[in-house]
C-alpha positions in Angstrom: -4.4 22.8 -5.6 -4.5 19.8 -7.9 -3.2 16.5 -6.1 -1.2 15.1 -8.8 -0.3 11.4 -6.9 -1.2 10.2 -3.6 0.2 6.9 -1.9 -1.2 5.2 1.1 0.7 3.0 3.0 0.3 0.3 6.1 2.5 -1.6 7.9 1.1 -4.8 9.0 2.6 -7.6 11.1 1.7 -10.6 8.5 2.0 -9.6 5.3 1.0 -13.1 3.3 -2.3 -12.3 5.3 -2.6 -8.6 4.3 -2.1 -9.5 0.2 -4.6 -12.1 0.8 -7.4 -10.2 2.5 -6.3 -7.3 -0.5 -6.3 -9.4 -2.9 -9.7 -10.5 -2.3 -11.1 -6.9 -1.9 -9.8 -5.8 -4.9 -10.3 -9.0 -7.2 -6.4 -9.6 -7.9 -3.1 -9.5 -6.5 -0.7 -6.8 -6.0 0.7 -5.2 -9.1 4.4 -4.8 -7.7 6.0 -6.8 -4.7 9.4 -4.7 -5.3 10.8 -6.4 -2.1 9.7 -8.9 0.0 8.3 -6.7 2.5 6.5 -4.8 0.4 3.0 -5.4 -1.7 1.5 -2.7 -3.8 -1.4 -2.0 -5.5 -2.3 0.9 -8.2 -5.5 2.1 -8.8 -6.6 3.1 -12.3 -7.6 6.6 -11.3 -4.3 7.3 -10.3 -2.5 6.3 -6.6 -1.3 3.2 -4.7 -1.7 1.8 -1.4 1.4 -0.3 -0.1 1.5 -2.9 2.7 4.9 -3.1 4.6 5.9 -6.1 6.5 7.1 -4.2 10.3 7.4 -6.3 13.4 6.5 -4.8 16.6 5.1 -1.7 17.6 5.0 -0.4 14.0 2.1 -2.2 13.0 -1.0 -0.5 12.2 0.7 3.0 11.7 0.3 4.5 8.1 2.8 6.6 6.6 1.2 8.7 3.7 2.9 10.3 1.0 1.3 12.8 -1.3 2.8 15.2 -4.3 1.0 18.4 -5.6 1.1 20.1 -8.5 -0.6 23.6 -9.6 
């Protein structure tokens, strides 16, 4: 089975801090911010990482999405 798409998501309490940290790590600002609670970076080899602003007990949970093709 070949992976056609992968998205990794991380719930964070402070999105501004997460954007700052990942911008330093990846050397660039997010590629997309479709809504104020979300920041996304696309990787040239395929896939995305997404940060979602959540309060409370959701922080640190990691939703994942993968689509496969044959």
